[in-house]
LUMMI-207557 format. One record per residue (C-alpha): residue in one letter; x, y, z. Coordinates in steps of 0.02 Angstrom, whole numbers, padded with zeros to 5 digits, always signed. Example, Ala and Ser with C-alpha at 12.3 -4.5 7.8 and 13.67 -1.06 7.14 Angstrom:
<pts>
A+00615-00225+00390/S+00684-00053+00357/
</pts>
This chain:
<pts>
M-05324-04394+07296/A-05278-04295+07451/L-05258-04109+07469/I-05140-03988+07552/A-05186-03806+07563/I-05055-03680+07617/S-05095-03504+07669/S-04920-03442+07695/L-04950-03289+07799/D-04963-03366+07966/T-04891-03607+08053/V-04986-03702+08185/A-05066-03874+08174/V-05253-03859+08204/R-05377-03995+08160/S-05512-03933+08043/T-05651-03992+08154/A-05613-03846+08268/A-05655-03720+08134/K-05825-03641+08122/P-05874-03588+07946/P-05950-03414+07927/A-06138-03387+07919/V-06142-03385+07729/S-06024-03534+07710/A-06048-03720+07699/S-06144-03782+07847/S-06108-03964+07812/T-05971-04064+07729/P-06001-04077+07542/E-05968-04246+07463/E-05865-04189+07314/P-05858-04314+07171/L-05679-04269+07129/V-05608-04310+07301/A-05613-04479+07387/K-05671-04488+07568/K-05503-04557+07626/D-05410-04403+07568/E-05325-04280+07687/I-05297-04094+07667/L-05158-03991+07743/E-05182-03802+07746/V-05042-03687+07802/G-05065-03505+07852/S-05192-03383+07919/D-05321-03412+07781/S-05439-03560+07790/L-05516-03583+07617/F-05492-03771+07609/Q-05542-03789+07790/R-05711-03716+07744/L-05727-03824+07588/F-05671-03986+07674/P-05706-03957+07859/N-05691-04139+07912/R-05534-04180+07814/T-05421-04030+07840/T-05272-04012+07955/H-05230-03827+07967/L-05054-03761+07999/F-05056-03580+08052/S-04897-03483+08012/S-04847-03303+08046/H-04701-03182+08051/S-04773-03111+08211/H-04730-03186+08380/S-04879-03099+08460/R-05001-03184+08341/L-04922-03353+08373/K-04947-03339+08561/R-05128-03390+08540/Y-05073-03549+08451/S-04912-03588+08546/A-04970-03765+08587/H-04983-03802+08401/A-04830-03709+08336/L-04733-03803+08203/S-04588-03886+08294/L-04443-03986+08225/K-04536-04146+08271/K-04694-04091+08181/A-04591-04036+08030/F-04512-04209+08024/N-04684-04291+08034/L-04747-04178+07895/I-04603-04226+07781/R-04633-04410+07824/D-04818-04395+07778/L-04776-04312+07613/A-04651-04448+07573/R-04782-04582+07612/G-04909-04501+07495/R-05034-04446+07626/Y-05052-04279+07538/Q-05069-04279+07350/L-05117-04098+07315/I-05037-03947+07398/A-05118-03774+07393/L-05007-03627+07441/A-05082-03458+07483/A-05001-03290+07457/T-04860-03244+07576/G-04848-03078+07665/K-04659-03056+07665/A-04524-03119+07548/L-04384-03229+07610/W-04270-03161+07473/N-04303-03026+07344/P-04178-03020+07199/H-04223-02837+07168/Q-04172-02781+07342/S-04000-02751+07415/L-03899-02889+07497/F-03918-02802+07665/K-04109-02800+07652/N-04114-02981+07599/L-04003-03036+07744/A-04117-02938+07862/S-04268-03028+07787/V-04186-03198+07812/A-04145-03150+07991/R-04328-03103+08024/H-04385-03271+07958/L-04256-03364+08063/H-04309-03265+08215/C-04485-03333+08187/P-04449-03506+08111/V-04632-03551+08085/S-04638-03419+07947/L-04529-03536+07844/A-04667-03668+07837/P-04734-03620+07665/Y-04561-03635+07589/L-04529-03800+07679/V-04692-03877+07621/A-04676-03810+07443/W-04499-03875+07423/T-04537-04043+07504/G-04697-04065+07405/H-04602-04031+07245/L-04468-04156+07297/F-04599-04292+07316/K-04692-04238+07158/V-04851-04184+07248/P-04967-04076+07138/M-04991-03900+07204/V-05105-03749+07189/A-05099-03575+07264/Y-05234-03454+07319/D-05246-03271+07370/L-05402-03203+07458/R-05338-03026+07486/D-05413-02865+07416/T-05262-02813+07313/M-05263-02839+07124/L-05077-02877+07120/I-04982-03039+07143/A-04833-02968+07236/Q-04653-03014+07201/E-04639-03112+07363/N-04764-03236+07290/F-04676-03268+07126/F-04589-03420+07200/L-04759-03505+07210/F-04771-03515+07020/R-04622-03632+07019/Y-04727-03763+07108/V-04911-03738+07070/R-05027-03794+06932/C-05149-03650+06962/F-05146-03487+07059/F-05323-03442+07116/K-05348-03258+07156/R-05499-03162+07217/E-05460-02993+07137/I-05390-03006+06960/P-05388-02853+06845/Q-05493-02873+06688/N-05332-02853+06590/R-05254-03000+06681/W-05076-02949+06637/Q-05097-02805+06758/V-05094-02927+06903/F-04903-02915+06888/L-04896-02727+06856/A-04757-02631+06948/T-04707-02787+07047/T-04526-02775+06987/P-04421-02631+06915/K-04452-02701+06741/N-04641-02714+06761/G-04690-02532+06738/D-04801-02570+06588/V-04899-02719+06524/S-04804-02730+06359/N-04643-02769+06450/I-04727-02896+06563/R-04797-02991+06413/R-04623-03012+06338/Q-04550-03101+06489/A-04553-03291+06484/F-04583-03307+06671/F-04744-03205+06665/Q-04804-03291+06506/T-04797-03456+06599/A-04865-03382+06760/M-05014-03300+06673/A-05071-03469+06606/K-05093-03525+06787/V-05195-03378+06854/R-05380-03416+06889/P-05522-03315+06968/L-05585-03365+07140/P-05754-03310+07210/L-05765-03208+07368/H-05934-03281+07414/I-05944-03468+07449/G-06118-03518+07503/P-06198-03668+07588/E-06266-03818+07496/T-06443-03760+07532/Y-06472-03573+07542/S-06593-03501+07669/F-06669-03360+07568/S-06771-03221+07647/Q-06954-03243+07601/V-07018-03064+07586/S-07161-03037+07465/P-07165-02884+07350/E-07313-02820+07449/E-07207-02814+07607/K-07071-02704+07533/R-07078-02527+07600/V-06909-02459+07542/D-06845-02421+07367/I-06657-02430+07401/F-06553-02482+07552/Y-06372-02446+07593/A-06265-02469+07748/G-06075-02460+07742/E-05913-02372+07784/N-05904-02228+07660/P-05722-02167+07673/K-05655-02330+07602/T-05673-02277+07421/T-05723-02130+07311/V-05857-02242+07234/R-05948-02232+07401/T-05914-02051+07442/D-05973-02000+07267/G-06129-02108+07278/V-06198-02053+07447/P-06248-01879+07384/V-06339-01964+07240/L-06442-02065+07363/R-06482-01904+07457/E-06538-01825+07295/L-06646-01976+07254/E-06726-01958+07426/R-06764-01775+07387/L-06850-01832+07227/G-06966-01946+07324/V-06872-02111+07318/V-06884-02203+07485/V-06703-02222+07543/D-06649-02320+07697/M-06470-02269+07739/P-06433-02294+07924/E-06280-02203+07988/E-06248-02319+08135/R-06179-02495+08116/Q-06315-02629+08107/D-06307-02800+08187/E-06331-02946+08068/A-06515-02973+08107/E-06561-02790+08085/F-06454-02775+07928/R-06543-02924+07852/R-06716-02860+07902/R-06689-02687+07829/M-06609-02749+07669/S-06746-02878+07638/R-06885-02747+07642/A-06800-02647+07503/W-06816-02669+07315/L-06636-02619+07282/A-06475-02627+07383/W-06334-02509+07334/S-06175-02614+07337/P-06024-02508+07290/E-05850-02581+07297/G-05747-02567+07457/S-05563-02610+07480/G-05583-02725+07330/W-05718-02731+07196/E-05787-02896+07262/C-05904-02871+07409/H-06010-02992+07510/R-06157-02872+07491/H-06165-02910+07304/Y-06225-03085+07350/E-06309-03051+07518/A-06431-02936+07429/L-06498-03081+07326/I-06502-03196+07478/Y-06603-03065+07573/G-06722-03038+07427/T-06666-02875+07348/V-06575-02827+07187/P-06393-02772+07206/V-06347-02609+07118/I-06160-02620+07088/N-06032-02507+07004/Y-05964-02585+06844/P-05837-02723+06883/T-05652-02689+06876/V-05604-02871+06902/Y-05604-03033+06803/R-05735-03140+06888/Y-05788-03319+06922/K-05965-03354+06855/P-06014-03170+06864/L-06182-03093+06904/I-06246-03027+06736/D-06315-02851+06717/G-06504-02852+06704/V-06512-03039+06737/H-06441-03064+06912/A-06399-02885+06963/L-06395-02704+06902/Y-06235-02610+06859/Y-06198-02425+06841/G-06053-02312+06792/C-05973-02200+06924/E-05973-02052+06806/E-06102-01912+06809/D-06280-01964+06855/D-06278-02145+06798/L-06318-02213+06972/M-06474-02104+06979/R-06526-02156+06804/V-06509-02343+06842/V-06605-02331+07007/L-06749-02229+06936/R-06768-02342+06784/A-06763-02499+06891/L-06900-02437+07007/E-07015-02412+06858/D-07030-02602+06833/K-07050-02696+06996/A-07098-02857+06905/A-06927-02856+06820/L-06844-02838+06991/V-06937-02992+07053/R-06871-03089+06904/I-06693-03029+06934/I-06700-03086+07116/A-06762-03259+07065/S-06632-03276+06928/G-06492-03215+07041/R-06538-03339+07177/S-06537-03483+07052/H-06366-03424+06994/L-06298-03428+07172/E-06367-03602+07204/R-06294-03667+07041/W-06119-03593+07048/Y-06080-03528+07223/S-06116-03675+07337/A-05966-03750+07426/S-05974-03907+07320/S-05982-03809+07156/V-05832-03702+07202/T-05739-03857+07260/E-05775-03946+07097/Y-05715-03793+07000/V-05551-03782+07097/L-05514-03968+07078/R-05565-03971+06896/E-05449-03826+06856/C-05307-03915+06944/R-05334-04069+06839/L-05352-03972+06677/S-05185-03890+06715/E-05101-04057+06751/S-04994-04047+06596/S-04928-03872+06631/D-04739-03861+06634/V-04651-03811+06794/L-04571-03641+06777/A-04393-03645+06724/Q-04284-03560+06853/
</pts>
């Protein structure tokens, strides 16, 4: 079974071997049991999820509405010849699973005026590579190629410009999904002002059955955990971040200052830390405050465990993949009143419990967040959804 992944924001052909996975990503190619070695993956857009999961079998097409962004990839821009070759490969069965990622701009929005829609079409025609997601989705559907979609952005909404994806995909994987999952479509059309109305519409009933959580953190096959003994820890709680992003952070900083006044050892550098210094300072702390940023999911939730400290996180607002459990893999607090102070002070009373949480959290990451585990999850969900009906249009 071969794969195509489409990230429909931005289309240039780039072989996956040119990509370098991030530091906390897969460092080697996992041999996934659900995908044969002969399979090929095509990924379209500015995101590179499948390129990280299958680095030696992915051809990446980078698409964009911006001419300036495409200048860096002009040698690989999707031309008429390459489009013909792509259609030929789909017809020959080279790609047997297509994954489409969320688009940034709609080709046509039925809730906008004719003038605005014609202007949108003109923008796409002015930058033809932006049509790649639509071309691949339509062609893949024509040749009966199974498809999935994914969205790695911070927003909790699946915007109207991405509704066309549900016509083609078996599953829509999204990083930030509200705990009431119906709210992922809230206010996306004039009729979607409340959840009750969304639930009554046949389109969203079918679409909701395809929505799946996707983890932000995808780790290597073998984690390199910081080995800092309890005796080496000199700090009670560590925090480094950009505070203006969210009221969760601006409300929490004074609490850390108050904890410091009460005698808690707080390490809260104001200047930006390089990776090595960030890791060193976090690893010598018992706790790492990890408030949400632009989205609730944050790499620090998982980095804390990797670096040997317990993440202290505000209660989740999203529906999660294999979540860190309160008191087992992490500690959670409410943003109201003095709950952050209460959780921190109580945690520091039992250092042995913190050691157990770190060990349990690390085991959880190794079990569920390795590249191969996430890959298996994505492919398994695609197969489980194989019988889902295509949306009636």
